[in-house]
C-alpha positions, 0 to 999 in steps of 0.5 A: 430905291436903296440897297445895302449889300444887296438888301433893302436898307433900313434907317438904322443902316444909314445912321452912321453915314448920316452922323459920321459921314465917313466913306467914299462913292462914285456916281455913274449915269446909266443909259439903257443899261450901259455906263460910259467908263464903267471900268473906271468907276469900278477902279475908283471904288477899289482904289479909294477903298484902300485909301479910306478903309485899308480894305480890298473891294471886289469890283465884280461884287459891286457890279452885281449889287448895281445890276440887282438894284437896276434890274431891267430898268431902261432909260437914263438915271444915275446910280450912286455907289457909296462905300461905308462901314455901318459900324463906324464910330466917330471916336474910332474911325481906325476901326472902320475896316469892314465897309459895305456897299450902298446902291441908290438911284436917282433921275438923270437930266437930259443931255446936253445941259444948259451952260453954267454961270460960275463964281470963283471961290477960294476952296480946296477939298480934303484929300482931293484925289478921293471922291469921298462923302465929305461934301460940306465944304464943296456944298457951302462953296456952291451955296455961296455962289448961288446966293451971289446969283451964280449957278455954281462955284469954281474952286481956286486953291491956296496957290491962286490956281484954278482947280475944279468945280463944285462936283465936277472937273473943269477944262478949258479951250485955249489957243493950243487946244484943250487944257486941264488945270494942273492942280490937286483935283479929283481924277474924274471919270468923264475927264479921263474918257475925254482925254482918251479921245484926243490931244489934251494937255495939263498946265497951271491955270490962273483965274485971269488965264481962265477968264481969257480962254476961248471956252470953258466946260464942266465934266462929270458923269451926270452932266457930260460936257457942260459949257461955262457961259460966265466966270465971275461976270466975264462971258465965255463962248458956249458955241466953240467948235472944239466944245461941240466936238468934245460934247458930241464925241462923249455922247457917242461913246457906247458905254459898257453893259452893266 
């Protein structure tokens, strides 16, 4: 299912997105018509629209498009809201000033999900603070890790510090509690919700320090809190009590009604 500005999308509508790929998005897990952090997802879309297009986006209009696309569906699924200008041209991205709202739905996995084995890959996303549609670099890093026998990639920046994962934020559990890498990363919605639930802090994390943590986990709207069982062959605990507390607290969040 796909709708652009509330109407069924056509192949011609999607050509600029496929060929130019200039836009931004957010993905939100819907559980029985409720979304954890819905207000944060809408705030992200508004903020990123100003950065990417220099345009204002009406969050209530977006919410209306999502409600229409979802209808009365129950159960769990993922809604992606992509904001792009159907009239964008590769030679003139400066003229992309009238973005539209594309809403698509896909199935959601059951939570909690099994742990991830990750490989460190030297990579930094373009404009890390924006959840943009330029996924080539991240997916190439993920492909590199998968071909090496892992499940996903853990990014290491040019400063040799851990930043984030393929399409997720990463957190660690150390002697002094929950640690988020101090780096140029996407301000994730799930990460923000977890930070509201208890004491956390941010600090630079080297790869060696990451491997020496008591536990590590990935977070995003699709996976919730997902343990990392291995970093570059170094095993990580997946049954740490703090990890269990984080996962249970996140799953207990009631979410907001669409």
